[in-house]
C-alpha positions in Angstrom: 57.7 100.3 171.8 54.0 100.5 172.7 50.6 100.5 171.1 48.9 98.4 168.4 51.5 99.3 165.8 54.2 97.8 168.0 52.3 94.5 168.3 51.8 94.3 164.6 55.5 95.0 163.7 56.7 92.5 166.2 54.5 89.7 164.9 55.2 90.5 161.3 58.9 90.4 162.0 58.5 87.1 163.7 56.6 85.7 160.7 59.2 87.0 158.2 62.2 85.7 159.9 60.7 82.4 161.0 59.2 81.6 157.6 62.4 82.5 155.8 64.7 80.5 158.1 62.4 77.4 158.1 62.2 77.5 154.3 66.0 77.8 154.0 66.3 74.7 156.2 63.8 72.8 154.1 65.6 73.9 150.9 68.9 72.7 152.2 67.5 69.1 152.0 67.5 69.3 148.2 64.3 67.2 147.9 61.6 69.9 147.3 61.5 71.6 143.9 62.4 75.2 143.5 58.9 76.4 142.7 57.9 76.0 146.3 60.7 78.2 147.5 59.9 80.9 145.0 56.4 81.1 146.4 57.7 81.2 150.0 60.3 83.9 149.0 57.6 86.1 147.6 55.5 85.6 150.7 58.5 86.5 152.9 59.1 89.7 150.9 55.4 90.8 151.3 55.6 90.1 155.1 58.9 92.1 155.3 57.4 95.1 153.5 54.4 95.0 155.8 56.7 94.8 158.8 58.6 97.9 157.5 55.3 99.8 157.1 54.2 98.8 160.5 57.6 99.8 161.9 57.1 103.3 160.6 53.7 103.5 162.2 55.3 102.3 165.5 58.1 104.9 165.1 60.7 102.3 165.2 63.8 104.3 164.3 67.5 104.0 165.0 69.2 100.6 164.8 65.8 98.8 164.8 64.6 100.8 161.8 67.8 100.1 159.9 67.5 96.4 160.6 63.9 96.2 159.5 64.9 97.9 156.3 67.7 95.4 156.0 65.2 92.6 156.3 63.3 94.0 153.3 66.5 94.3 151.2 67.7 90.8 152.0 64.2 89.4 151.4 64.2 91.0 148.0 67.6 89.4 147.3 66.2 86.1 148.5 63.5 86.3 145.8 66.1 87.1 143.1 68.4 84.2 144.1 65.6 81.7 144.0 65.8 82.0 140.2 69.5 81.0 140.1 70.6 77.6 138.8 71.8 76.4 142.2 70.0 75.8 145.4 72.9 77.1 147.5 72.4 80.9 146.9 68.7 80.6 147.9 69.5 78.7 151.0 72.1 81.2 152.1 69.8 84.1 151.3 66.9 82.5 153.2 69.1 82.0 156.3 70.3 85.6 155.9 66.7 86.9 156.1 66.2 84.8 159.2 69.4 86.1 160.8 68.7 89.8 160.1 65.1 89.3 161.2 66.3 87.6 164.4 68.7 90.5 165.0 65.8 92.9 164.5 63.7 91.0 167.1 66.7 91.0 169.5 67.0 94.8 169.2 63.2 95.2 169.5 63.3 93.2 172.7 65.4 96.0 174.2 62.7 98.6 173.3 59.9 96.9 175.2 59.5 98.6 178.5 59.4 96.5 181.7 61.3 93.6 180.2 64.9 92.4 180.5 66.5 92.8 177.0 67.6 89.2 176.7 64.4 87.8 178.0 62.3 89.8 175.6 64.5 89.1 172.6 64.5 85.4 173.3 60.7 85.3 173.6 60.3 87.0 170.3 62.8 84.7 168.5 60.9 81.7 170.0 57.7 83.1 168.7 59.3 83.4 165.2 60.2 79.8 165.4 56.6 78.8 166.2 54.8 80.8 163.4 57.6 80.0 161.0 57.3 76.3 161.5 53.5 76.1 161.2 53.5 78.3 158.2 56.1 76.3 156.4 54.3 73.1 157.3 51.0 74.4 155.8 52.7 75.7 152.6 54.8 72.5 152.1 51.7 70.4 152.7 50.1 72.1 149.7 53.2 71.6 147.6 52.8 67.8 147.7 50.0 68.3 145.1 52.5 69.9 142.7 55.3 67.4 143.3 54.0 63.8 143.2 56.5 61.4 144.8 57.8 63.8 147.4 58.4 61.7 150.5 56.3 62.3 153.6 59.4 62.6 155.8 59.9 66.2 154.5 56.7 67.4 156.1 57.3 65.1 159.0 60.6 66.9 159.8 58.9 70.3 159.7 56.2 68.9 161.9 58.7 67.8 164.5 60.2 71.3 164.4 56.7 72.7 165.0 56.2 70.5 168.0 59.6 71.6 169.5 58.8 75.3 168.9 55.4 75.0 170.4 56.9 73.5 173.6 59.5 76.3 173.6 56.8 78.9 173.3 55.0 77.4 176.3 58.2 77.5 178.3 59.0 81.1 177.3 55.4 82.2 178.2 55.5 80.3 181.6 58.8 82.0 182.5 57.3 85.4 181.7 54.0 84.7 183.4 54.5 87.3 186.2 54.8 90.0 183.6 52.3 88.8 181.0 49.5 87.9 183.5 49.7 91.4 185.1 49.8 93.5 182.0 47.6 96.6 181.7 44.6 95.8 179.6 42.3 98.7 180.4 39.3 98.9 178.2 40.2 95.7 176.4 36.7 94.2 176.4 35.0 95.2 173.1 36.9 98.5 173.3 34.5 99.8 175.9 35.6 101.9 178.9 35.0 101.1 182.5 36.2 97.5 182.5 39.3 98.1 184.4 42.7 96.5 183.8 42.2 93.0 185.3 41.8 91.0 182.1 45.5 90.2 181.6 45.3 86.9 183.5 42.3 85.9 181.4 44.1 86.8 178.2 47.2 84.9 179.4 45.1 81.8 180.0 43.6 82.1 176.5 47.1 82.4 175.1 48.2 79.2 176.9 45.1 77.4 175.7 45.8 78.4 172.1 49.4 77.3 172.2 48.4 74.0 173.8 45.7 73.5 171.2 48.3 74.3 168.5 50.5 71.6 169.9 47.6 69.1 169.9 46.7 69.9 166.3 50.3 69.6 165.1 50.6 66.3 166.9 47.5 65.1 165.0 49.1 66.3 161.8 52.1 64.2 162.7 50.0 61.1 163.1 48.4 61.8 159.7 51.8 62.0 158.1 52.8 58.7 159.5 49.9 57.1 157.6 50.8 59.1 154.5 47.6 61.2 154.7 49.4 64.4 153.7 46.3 66.4 152.7 44.7 65.7 156.1 47.8 66.9 157.8 47.7 70.1 155.6 44.1 70.7 156.7 45.2 70.5 160.3 48.0 72.9 159.6 45.4 75.5 158.6 44.0 75.2 162.1 47.5 75.3 163.7 48.4 78.4 161.7 45.2 80.2 162.9 45.7 79.3 166.6 49.5 80.0 166.5 49.0 83.3 164.8 46.3 84.5 167.2 48.3 83.4 170.1 51.3 85.4 169.0 49.2 88.6 168.5 47.7 88.0 172.0 51.0 87.4 173.8 52.7 90.4 172.1 49.8 92.6 173.1 50.4 91.5 176.7 54.1 91.9 176.2 54.0 95.6 175.1 51.5 96.4 177.9 53.5 94.7 180.7 55.2 96.9 183.3 
């Protein structure tokens, strides 16, 4: 896999699987009303469809293409099951989307040149955990406006997960630093030719700063939750979502250009 389309499909698959798995985990607590999970399920389906479209542009065929199609199918089933009477079908379907998405990422890891299959697959799954956790945190923070009386511990639990996945992302990036910091980034500055291919180290440093900043913002959100300032925490999650999302696009750009 290579090129901009490969970067897009990898990040969209991360977002799809991470968001679905995180929502299924939250739904299993049986404290958040179903309306929240209907919204998340539709969001997951849109992301899955976009990932499939990007997969076609990246020419991701074979097993990878089948799995991406499978993600779309299971995501559609997840939407339908959110309208059932019980929480259980929706939880199972959400985890299924996460599992099929993780399998797609694991297969995609083997298609990235210059990387060990297991290392690439694990890095992608860790990235899915990061963007999934912060997106779920932002969406759940908004849901508190629709469900008065929802206890702060629900968002607090997701926030703890976001901190763990942020740390895991830093560790995964540090272990892959020799590849990421030496990737080919020729012509990367404003798309202009003649700048050489020496910007990978700079981009790697920017990625590390973004992930560290994401962790700091999520930590601040955790402090807000402790004093029951849920909307302040939600505002901070907007920032965390922006920095985590940009960091994933940047690190996957370095990943597909590593050699």
